C-alpha angles and dihedrals in degrees: 000000000000122000134211116196114205124198120182111212134186106150144344106072094189091062090046092052093055090046098049094043089053092050092048093049093051097039107029093166096043122111106244120200123186109202103211102207104196084318113210089200131048108251096174098097088053091051089052093048091049100036092247129138125229120225107202114221121184112232141014083274097160134260092282094064093037091054093046095049090054094043090053087064099036120122099194126108087221124045111212116194121204124173117237090240094050123092108202122221116245094254099040105087097033090048092052093049091047089054091054094045090051097043110051091181092061118087105177141015133183133184137201145254115279126243095255110071116192098232115066103202112114100250091050090049092046097044096050095043089048089058091046091052094049090055094045092059096034122114110267090220092076126203095194141029141242119212095189084083117355142118131214135181111258094229092055092044092052094040091065094040099255124257118352105258094206087082100088099176134038107290135115097324090125093050093051091049092054091051091055092047094053093043086054091053099257119142122234130184135203111211115172093192089081103078142185132189114235115222096188120118114222130201126188091249092049092048092051092049093049095045094053107029105029102032115009105051098040091043090053089052091047092055092050094049095045095036087223113134108161130192092238147090110352095351102060119138090245090059093045091055089048089058093052093045091047092052087050091048093054091047090049093050092051091053094045092083089066103020119051091199089061092067090055089051092048091051087048095050091044087054091048094052090047090048093049089053102036094119088052092055092040088059094052092049087052092050101034110009136263094285090056092049091051091050087052094059101074090041088054091049085055089051091054089049091052089050090050092051089045092053095052094043095041093048090048091051091048094049089048092050092049088053090053098259112122107196125188109284094026118145113227108263092220126076117256112278105183119221114249094215103130091196090075090069109079120196120255115267105241108221116225113253 
């Protein structure tokens, strides 16, 4: 089984260097393609040093386009996707490829972030650890895909047309691909033993913007379009109830200034949200201590509010689209049908050796 590792890149050569070196150390024989998506920095010297190739993509056109252009010229039987700010563990890529080699009925596998995020500020630690927790407790029979650290059989990837190129910025293009793969009868697995260290620095403002604009709103529309709402990962019944109770909590707190009973309701709803997510907070306490877990509670409440806003906005955009009105931020109402124009696939630039 031959393997091609695809890394989309726009900027931050330092992160890319760590990512590529980790890939090369763990997969010395693999074909490594850096999809330079309107790259703001020259990654060709790094490619020469690591034996990688560069696929030049005009843009930035987004990671969906970048990954597709690299996949079109890939020679591997397996396409392994790694984000440019993810440093794979030594056993992650080899382990995923072995799994695909041993289980012929399995078409894709993806992992999780590790428990040692690079950035030490609280929000970065919380955001990355939260992702790790969600993948640790998720159903191993996946109904979606994650391109931060995942691998697919090339045949399956090409059969469904790759990533939806209408996602022109980082969003849920990998989730949408996973939905199409499963709908087409392909089998995907989540295995959190395959880890990668995330280098990204998060702030609260950046987290809110990402949760609403890049993930929540488009994911809501995707759920409506595909009619696929699973009790898994970030769409569990427990989390959906948490959103409802958190919205009620905020409304009760607003009323508490004029209605005494509202404060009692707010206290009850807060206790209910904590109770619904007690295993989540207990996990944080085990990994980072009780104080960290207590700090996570208000940030988690903000996350639930973001999901509530996303659901309302995403539903409105979906309904408008179904009525023929395409508003800014609307997800296309049709499933991705890739263009057949081969001219859109440039050859890789062979770095000089």
